[in-house]
N, C-alpha and C positions, 0 to 999 in steps of 0.2 A: 567401232570402238566407243564412239561417243554415246551411242544409244545404249549399249550394254552397260556403260558406266553410270549413266544418269538414272536408270531405273532403280538400281539398289540405292543410289544416292537419295532418291526421292523417298524410298522406303525408310532409310535411316533418318532422313530429315523429319518425316512424319512421326517416327518413333520418338525422336528427340523432343519434338513438340509435345507429344502426349505425355512423356515423362516430365517435361517442364511444367505442364499443366497440373499434374499430380503433385509435383514438388511445391508449386505455389499454393495449392489447396492445403497441403500439409502445413505450410507456414502459417496460413490463416487460422487453421484449427488449433495451433499450438498456443496455449495461454501465455499472456504477457508474463515475463519473469522466468520463463522456462523454454527449453529447446531440447533437441536430441543430438547426441554426438556419439558415433561408434557404438550404438546400442544403449547408451546411457542417457538418462534424463538429466539435463543440465538446468540447475536452478540458480539464478543470479539475483533474485529479489523476492521478497515475501517471507511469510512465516514458515519456519521449518523446525520441528522437534527432532533434531538430528539423532539424539540418543533416546529412543522411545522404548521403554521397558514395560512389558506386559507379562501377565501370568497365564499359562495354559496348563491347567491341572496342577501337577507338581513340578512343572518346569517353568523356567523364565525365558522370555524371548526378547532379543535386542534387534530392533530394526529402525527404520526412519519413517517419520510421519510428516506430511506437508499439507499446507492449505493453499497451494499455488495452482495446481491443476484441478483442484476440487476441494472438498472439505474432508479433512482427516484421512487423506489418502496415504496408505502405507506402502513401503518398498523395501526390498533388501538393500542394505547400505551400499553394497557393491554395484547396484544398478543406477546409482545417482552420482552426479558430479556437482559438488557445491562450489559455485564460482564467486570469488571476491573480485569485484570490479576495480579497475584502476582508480575510480572515483573515491574509493575508500582510503587512498593514500593521504594521510594527514600529518600535520605537525603536532606532536604531542607535548604537553607540559613536562617540565622536569619532574622526575619522581614517578612518572607513569611508566609501567612496564612497556618496553619497546621504544621509549623515547630516544632520540628527538623526533624521528619520523618513521612511520610504519603504516601498514594497512589495518584500519580499525573499523570493526563492526560494533556499533554502540549497543548498550543494554536496552535502550528504548528504540523502538522501530524507526528506521529511516526507510520510507517507501521505495527509495531508489536502490536500496542495498539488500543483501541477504540478511535475514534475521534468525540466526540459529539459536536453539536452546535445547532443553531436554525435558522429558516428562516421565515420571514414575507413578502417576496416578493410576495406571493400569494394574498395579499390584494391590490396590486398596480393596479390602473386603474379599480377598481371595484365599485367606489363610496364611499368607506370607506376612512376615514382619514388615512394617512400613519402611524400615531402614534399608536402603539399597546402596551398594558401593559400585561405582563405575571405575573399573581398573584398566588402566592403559598399558597394554602389553608391548606395543611397539609404536614409535612415532618417528617418521622420516620426513625430511624436507630440506630445502636450501637454507632455511633460517629457523628462528624460534617461534613457537606459538605460545601466547600468554592468555590465560583465562582468569578473569577476576570479576567480582561483583561490586556493588556500591551499597554501603550501609544506609539505613534510613536516615536521611538528612546528614550524612557524613561522607567521608572520602572513600578511597579504594578499600575493598574488602576481599582478602584472599579466599578462594573457594576450595583449594586443594588441601588435602591432609598435610599437616606440618606447616601450614601457613605459606606455601609456595604459590606461584602464579604460572610457572612454565609447565606446559604439557610435554612430558617426556616419558620414556619407558619407566614404569614403576609408579607413576603419578596416580593418585586416587582422589576421586570426588566422592565424599561420604554424604549421601543424601539421607539425612537422619529421619525425615518424615516424607510421606508421599506428597509430591509437589510438581508443579509445572514451572520451570525456571528459565530465565534468560540471563545473559552475562555479557561483559565486554570481551571481545575477541580481538587479539592483536597478532598480526603476522609481520615479522620483521623484514622479510624479503619476498620478492615475487617468485613464483615457481609452483611446483606440484608438491603437495603435502599429503601424506597418508597417515591415518590414525587407526590402529587396531586395538580394540578393547573388548571387554566382556562385562556383564553385570553380575553382581553377586549378592544374594540375599539368604534369608533363613526361613524355613517352614517347619513347624513342629520341632524346633531345636536343631534341625539338620541344615547344613550349608548347601545351597543350591547355586550353581553357576549357569549362566546363559550361554548361548552360542557366541563365538567370537565374530565380530563384524568389523570390516575395514571401510573406513570413510575416506573419501578423497576430496581435498580442497584444491582448487586451482586459483592462484592469486595473481592478479594482473591480467589486463585484457589480452595480452599476447599469448596467454596460456589457456584461454577459454577453449573448451572442447578437447583439451590435451590431457585428460585424466589418465589415459593409458600411454602417455608419452614415454614412460620408462621402458615399456615393452617394445616400443618402436625404435628406441635408440640403438639397440644391438644390431638391428637390420641395417646394412649399409645402403639404405635408400638414397642418401644424398650422393652416393658414388655415381649413379647414372647422370647426374647433373653435369659433371665435367665432360661427359661424352660429347655433347654438342660442341665443346671447345675444339675438337679436331676439325671443325668446319674450316678453320684457317688453313687446312691442308690445301685448299684451293689456291693458296699462294704459289704452289708448284706450277700452276697454270699461269698464263699471262694475266696481267692486271685487268685487261679488258674483259676476259671472261668473268672475272670476279665481279665486275660491274653489271654485266648482263645476267649473271647468275641470279641475283635477287629478283630481276625482272621476270625471268621465266619460272623461278621457284615459286613466286607468289601465286601465279595463276593456277599451277598444277594442284596445290592443295585445296584451292578454293573450289575447283570444279568437281572432281570426284575422287581424287587420289588421297584425300585427307586421311581416311582410315589406314591407308597403306604406309603413309609417311611415318607415323609413330611406331609402326611395327618394326621397321628396319631403318634406323637413322643412317647406317653406313651406306646402304644402296642409294640413299637420297643424294649422296655426293656424286654418284655416277650420272644421274640424269642431268646434273648441272652442265657438264661439258657438252652433253647432247643438245641441251637447250641453247648453248652458246653458238652452235653451228647454224641452226636454222634462224638466222637473223631476219630472214624475210617475213617470218611470222610475227615479229615484234610489232610492225605497224598494225597488224590485225587486232591487237589488244593494247591500245595505247593507254588504257586506264590502269593496267597492272604494273607498268614500269616503275622505275625508281620513285621513292617518296616525293621527289620534286614534282614529278608528273601528277601524282595524287594530289599534291597541294594545289597545283594549278587547276586540276579538275574541280577540287572543292571550291577554289576561288571563283571558277566559272559558275559553279552551282549557286554560290552565294550571290553572284552578280545577277543570275537569272531570277533568284528569289526576290532581289531588290528591284528587278526590272519590270515586273508585272504592271507597275503603275504606268510606265512609259508604253509598254506593249498594249495596254488596255486602250490607248488612244486609237490605235488602228482597228483592233477587233472589239471596240467598245460595246457593240451591240450584243456580242456573245458574253462578254464579261459582266455586263450590267446586271443580268438576272441574279448573279451570285451575291451582289452587294446587299439587296434587300433582305437576304436570308440572315444577315448578321444581327440586325436589331431584334430578331425573334428570339435568339438565345438569351440575351439579358432579360427579356420579358418573362422568361420562366423563373428567373431568380428573384421572384417577388414574394416569397413566403414571409409574411409579416408576423412578428411575434405578437401573441395575444396581449391586449392591454389589460393590466390588472387594475381594477377600480376599487377604491375603498368604499365599503358599504357599512354604514353605522347600524349597529344592532343593540338591543337591550336584552339582557339575559339575567337569570338568577345569579347572585353573587355567592361564591363559596364561603365556607366558614372562615378559612384563612384570610380571604380578601376582606371580609367584614372585620375580623380581628385586627388586621393590618391597618385598615382605614380608621378604626375607632381607637387605636392604641396611640399613646403619646410617644412611643418609641420612635427614634429616628434611624431605624435600621436601614441598611442598604444591601440590596441583593442584586446580583448580576453575574453575567458570564455565560459563555457558550463554547462548545467544542464540537467539532465534526469528526466522527470516527471514520477513517478511510474504509473503503469496501473490503469485506472479507478479512477482517483482522480483529485483534483485541488489544487493548491497552490497559496498563495498570498505573494509575496516578497515585499520589500521596493524598490521604484524607487526614486533615489535622483539625483537632477541636481544642479550644482554649480552656474550657471548664467542664467539669462533670455534669451529667444530666442527660435528659432525653432530647434529641434533635430530630426534626422531621424536615427533610429536603424534598420539595416538590419540583420534579424535573419533567419538562416536556421533551418528547422525542419526535423528530420530524424526518420524513423521507420523501423522495420523489419517486413515484411509481413509474414503471416502464410505459404506462399509458399517458404519461405527461402530467398526471394530477399530483397534488400534494396531500400527504396523509400525516396525521399527528396523533399523539396520545400522551396523556399526563398521568404520572403515578408518583407515589411518595416512598422514599427510602427512610427507614427508621434506624437510628443509632443510639444505643444505650451506653453512654460514655461514663467510665468509672464503675461499670457494673458488669457482672457475668451473665446478665439476662440476655438470652438470644444466642445466636450462633457465635461461638468464640474461636472457631478455627474452620479451615476449609477454604476452597477456592470458589469464588462467585464472580459472575460477569453480568453486569446490568446492560440489557439490550432490548430488542423487540422481535416480535414475530408478525407475520402478515397473513391473516386468515379471513376468508370470506369478504375480501375487499376492505378490511380494516386493519389498522396498525394496533398491535397489542403489546404494551410494555411488559417485559418479562425479565426474570433473573435466571441465569443458567447456574444450577446448583451441581457442583462437581463432587459433592460428598458421597454420592452414589455412582456406581458404574453400571450402565451408561448414565451420563449426566441427564438431569431433568430441567426443563424450562418451566418455571413456576411463577405465580402471581407475586409481585413485590410485597403485597400486603401480608403474605403468608410467612415472611421472614423479617426478623429484626437482627441487628448485629450488636454483639456485646463487646465492648472494649474495656477489659479489666486492667490489672496491674501490668500484664505483659505488653500492653499497648502504651504504657506511660513512659514519657521521655522528657528531656530538657530541650527547650526550644533553642536552636542555634541562631546566630545572627543571620539576618537575611529574610526572616519570615515575620517581620514586625507588623505586617498587615493582618496577622493572625494573633500573635502573642509576642511580648518582649523577650529578648534573648535571656536565657537562663530560667525562664518560668516553666512551670509544668504544662505539658500538652499531652494529649492522647492521640495516637495516630495509627493509621493503616499505611504501611510503607509501600513503595513501588516494587519491592521485592518481598517474597513471602517470608513470614516469621512464625514460629510456633506459638500456639495459643492466641493467635490474632487472626480474625477473618480477613481473607485477602480478596478485596473487592475491586474489580476492574470494569471495563466497558467493552461491549462486544457487538460486532456487525456480521457475525458468521452464521446466523441461523439460515438454513437452506431456503426458507420461504422469503427471506430478505434478499438473498442472492438471486432468486428466481423472478421475483416480482417487482424489485425496485432497482434503482441505479447503484445500490449497494451502500452508499454513505448514510450514516445516521447522525443527525445534529441533535445534541443534548443541550438544553437551556435551563438554567436554574431560574424558576419562576418565583418561588417564595421559600422561606426557611423559618423555622422556629427552634428555639433552644436558648439556654442560659449564657452562651458565649459566642465567640467567633468561629467561623468555619472557613477553611481554605482547601481547595482541591487543585492540585498542580502536578505536573510531571517533574521528575528530578533533572537537574542540570548535569553537565558532565565535568568531571575532574575539578572539583572544588566549587562549582556553581550549585548552590542549594536548589534554587528554583529554575526549572527549565521553561515550562510554558504553563501559564495560569489557565485554569478551566473556568471555575466559578468560585465565588466567595460570598459570605454574609457576615455582617456585623452582629453584635449581641442583640438579642430580642427577636421577636417575630416581626415580620414585615415584608412589604413589597412596595412597588411604586403606586399602589392604589390609595386614593384619598377619598374623603367624603364630601358630599354636596347636600344642600338643604332639601332640594326636590328635583324632580325630573327636568324641569325647565332650566334650572341653573347647573345641572350636571353636565360636565364635559367628558371627553373621551378619557377613559381610565378612572372615572370617579363613580362611587356608589351613592345611592340615595334610597330612602325608605318610602315604600308605599303601603297600601293596606294589606298587601300579600307578603311583605317582608322586604329584604334588601335586594336591590337590583344594581346592575353595573352597566355602564355605557361602554361598548366595545366596538372594535372594527373587524370587518371580515373582508378578505380579498376575493373578488369575483371577476371572471372574464365575461365578455359579451355573451358567450354561449352558456353562462351560468356555472362554469367549472370553478372550483376553488383554486386560489393562487396565493402566492406569498407576497406580502407587503414589505417594503423595505422600511428601515427606521425613518428615513426622510419622508416617505409617503405617509407614515403614521403622524409625524409632526405636522406635515402640510395639511392633513385632514383634521387637525385640531388636537391631537394628543400631545402630551408633554414629552420633553426629551428623555426624562427618566423612564417614563412609561414605554416609550419606543424602544429604549435600550433593554428594558426588562423583557419585552416581548421578542425582540429579534436577536439580542445579544450584541448589537452594534450601536455605537454612538452616532446619532444623526449628524450629517455635515451641515445642514441648514437648520432653520428654526421657525420661521413664520408660516402662517397658513397661506395657501395659494388657491389657484383655481382647479385643484385636483377634483375630478368628478366624484360626487358622493350621493348615495341614496340612503334612505332610512327604512328601518323595519323594526317591529317589536317581536322579540322572541321570548317565549315563556316556557316554563316547564323543563328547562335544560338541567336536569339533575345530574349530579356526579362530577367528579373532578375532571375526567377526560373531556366531557362535553364543555366544561367551563373554560378550558384553555385551548380547545381545538379551533377557536375562531381565527387565529392568525398562525400561519406556518412558521417555518424557520427563518423567514426573512431572507436576506442574501446569504446563502449557505457558503460561507467562506471556511475552507478547511483549516482547522487548528487556529481559531481566532484567539487573540489576546484581549484581555479587558483591563481597564485601568484600575 
């Protein structure tokens, strides 16, 4: 009996081990922020265009698009569960829909939470009118769902027809122009919510409706993976649970058997009868009296008896674990060889981080650096922001006066090979003018090609979108971009004064410029994050770039800013001998600048911190302009330095590739 029982048991054990291995492998392969449950893809963090509208010939299609498991992956809405974590439960200010407390997904991305929006750019250029209506046919759930936006530098902005915020049957989101949009989502109670809707547009004067799609949101950690919970409720699955309760029927037998019952019941399922036990819970009661009779067998398996015996066994095991030191005294000769093996393990944990050494170089100065150093303007330029991997962000761009502005921005990444790569390009804004792109969606980011980082702009005015050189596009901010400055942005303009801006939410007749780390080559060849640093700026007024705050807070996070006039932290020196780090001088061949470059012992490029630049002789202002960070210290020290003359470095990218992103701190603030 024992032999025939153990053979299949071993087979089952091997099968279970194999299945467990496959399961663990599947878990490893599932991207962060997603999982699978009951055939559905579960997404709980990352970027999702939940309502994705595209045109296919004369028809409209409504599905879901996400950037969590890949880039622009599409799915039928019914195949995805959108999960709102318990971490989204927040106290909301008075006047905010859903207050005082609800599950809130903000309009700006929180890397830990789901970031849902919608996209109708797929209908542009297909013969359909750009105006698309999202009509909600049915909304179900334990509470209310509120959807609302945030006006440029203002408060809550209703997004539904009629000025409402609550999503319910009959609600309509009228997207008057092709756009990619995000909003605030508020769920008032935990549970499972379903939204059934369709898209409606016009082509050639005829109304066209898309397929109906049903989206499921699970709110609260306890509901994760339960998108189909409603279908499970009718099944009396919980009924079997009380079945084990009849176990007390053993009370009909003497109390003694009830004590011995657990002792014998424990070993039987552990050995080989485990699969038989769940099949018939009732017969399991019959073996109990049988096991109560052969008491003589009890001593054969003392480890299985009552929990007390198990506790004693564990205690003995612990005692033995602690005893080796004493036991080692008697058989010390045998235990001794194991001891020297211990120090060998730590010896392997000796991978030292490469030392980044500051190397002084002299290169050709750029025109902007020459202009900044020779100008009497006291302009201040600074700020840095790190775009998280595989995402895009839309900040506010605010300009205080009309005119042409040029913002020189360096982008830096860490390659998967451990090296640092950077490139510099210039964004041009024609403020108070209609010259340049006056509408459309754009993302400033980078590509990685042939071992080089290339600054690029993703232009969504065409489908599919194109990544183009920043110098090929300028942005026009006409009357549609003009607004009154609210209180809270005095670092750019006084309250009540005229400003021109690109908001964090898309507006008609205004180019919508964001930042992007989603190019496939960036995802494949780098760690994914892109650090953007404002190196220099020119223009008649002040510039400020920042994300919107939430619920009454105008400024969320500052990216970069520049005061009036052109400038950077570069200054001028009389000659090479007197020139310090960050200063330009003139020789027979033109203007040169003394700069620093980070190098490891093996000659690889590396990032210098602001403190290292200061310690190597650079000014605090110069260190901050290069890295985006204010140095903690100030005086020069014994940091290793070497010198080299570099000539012929033409072009903007070469001019600022000398130093990387510094300490790449995600979402830095600047003063």
